[in-house]
Steps between C-alpha positions, in 0.01 A plus 500: 500500500654625174529884499299681236677626183530877526347712223821706473858474631612829663870416451448465128276809486773708667784389264631715227542388140866396530422279805211341310720434196758337723229270649379400152847451350682330790346173626720494813377848605141400421533183708649692793217755477234221499662312785508822706129565477300430816242297303766258373656475850158419645435235230846340571424497873160338432667247267758419763237468765295259285813297422589476871142402582504232232830362629372490854182327387700247294722426804194455722351262243829302483491454876167318457590314179584166668187525715289565189659205311418278799147628501468448127628144533259431780210647300595288195519185719161582653356563159618157374368336820164676455484389137570134589243510789240663278556225244465237772187673632346491149577130472352422840197718431439319172534172686260620770241602232535158336460317832206706622319518171214249499570217261310447183205270559566292196866463596408404860248243380758356266760472774252337735404247235865415441556465874175289531623262230836472674333408832277246319810337334677494834205327673476242214875438528466444873218251434701317233807484717296367796350228281838412350647474847238241598245725671652491845461770770154623399496775769813671363372472142158643585652792690734595213239436231238710685740791535577503130133442399389775734751738328359387160138570598590824667668626180210374287248690725704819484525483119120437476425800728720724290335377174157567651601854610577608145 
């Protein structure tokens, strides 16, 4: 693209001593001589061509500037949306792991024992209330009492099975 630097300049080689002195002593004459060489003209044309190309590229980029800003805004919005959804996914995944992870046997036995005691207390409370109320409507009392006692014995059996499995 850039022309090679010549090993000699024929115009300078063909000048006599007075012309060479004039070039060295007078900057205006030197500048005119330099500007008149074909190599400098070629370099100026290349420079002008590059500048024109850069201006055209800049104008083409400016045409798409608003579109690019919209795309950047959209990308940033999508990035934030993805970040929040990834955070929500991590939370849900941690919750899933916690829910699907089998419980600790000791913890399950402890919870069953607490629930068993609660059912026992509830059945005793039903019996006390029935007695305090005068013991009427035996069928209704037996039905409610048996439901609660069945729950008590069911929980006790489950806790015992878990203890025996350890």
